[in-house]
C-alpha positions as a printed Julia matrix, in Angstrom:
68×3 Matrix{Float64}:
 -168.24  -35.47  31.73
 -165.95  -36.7   34.35
 -165.83  -38.24  37.6
 -166.85  -35.6   40.33
 -169.02  -33.49  38.0
 -172.26  -32.44  39.44
 -175.17  -33.57  37.32
 -178.79  -33.52  37.43
 -180.49  -37.17  36.83
 -183.88  -37.55  34.62
 -186.67  -38.44  36.65
 -185.05  -36.56  40.0
 -185.71  -33.54  39.12
 -184.68  -30.95  42.26
 -181.88  -32.88  43.14
 -178.11  -32.99  42.64
 -175.48  -36.02  42.46
 -172.34  -36.42  41.67
 -170.83  -38.64  39.23
 -168.57  -41.47  41.39
 -167.51  -44.3   38.56
 -167.95  -44.23  34.48
 -168.07  -47.37  32.89
 -169.14  -47.57  28.92
 -172.47  -45.5   29.03
 -173.32  -45.82  32.58
 -172.52  -43.64  35.05
 -172.42  -44.55  39.24
 -173.84  -41.42  40.76
 -174.06  -40.01  44.41
 -176.97  -38.32  45.86
 -175.38  -35.08  47.43
 -176.2   -35.25  51.14
 -176.99  -38.87  50.67
 -174.44  -42.12  50.35
 -176.36  -44.19  48.11
 -175.21  -45.52  44.85
 -177.16  -45.22  41.69
 -176.2   -46.34  38.08
 -177.93  -44.24  35.14
 -176.96  -43.88  31.54
 -174.92  -41.23  30.78
 -177.46  -39.75  28.58
 -180.28  -39.24  31.44
 -177.62  -36.89  33.33
 -176.96  -33.1   32.54
 -174.78  -31.05  33.82
 -175.01  -28.83  37.2
 -173.39  -25.41  37.4
 -171.14  -25.16  40.36
 -173.61  -22.63  42.98
 -177.23  -23.7   41.41
 -177.43  -26.15  44.34
 -176.7   -26.54  48.16
 -173.75  -29.16  48.8
 -175.59  -30.09  51.97
 -178.8   -31.37  51.24
 -178.25  -31.53  47.44
 -181.43  -29.38  46.15
 -181.17  -27.58  43.22
 -182.33  -23.77  43.78
 -181.34  -24.05  47.76
 -178.87  -21.54  48.33
 -178.13  -22.32  52.2
 -174.18  -23.88  51.84
 -173.21  -23.45  48.37
 -170.02  -23.4   46.3
 -169.28  -20.46  43.9
């Protein structure tokens, strides 16, 4: 995984995040549509395909505004 990648986070089903910072086995992620920073173990992240979530609200499966 790389900085800028879109991911889902274990325990936050249905919400997209992006990786803001990587350090050792930790990733700082930011919820799409929010500006709060969260830190999780990289093992708790799962890559999300482009177009699988709304880039405005961050909801996985919402297709209001997507990148294809």
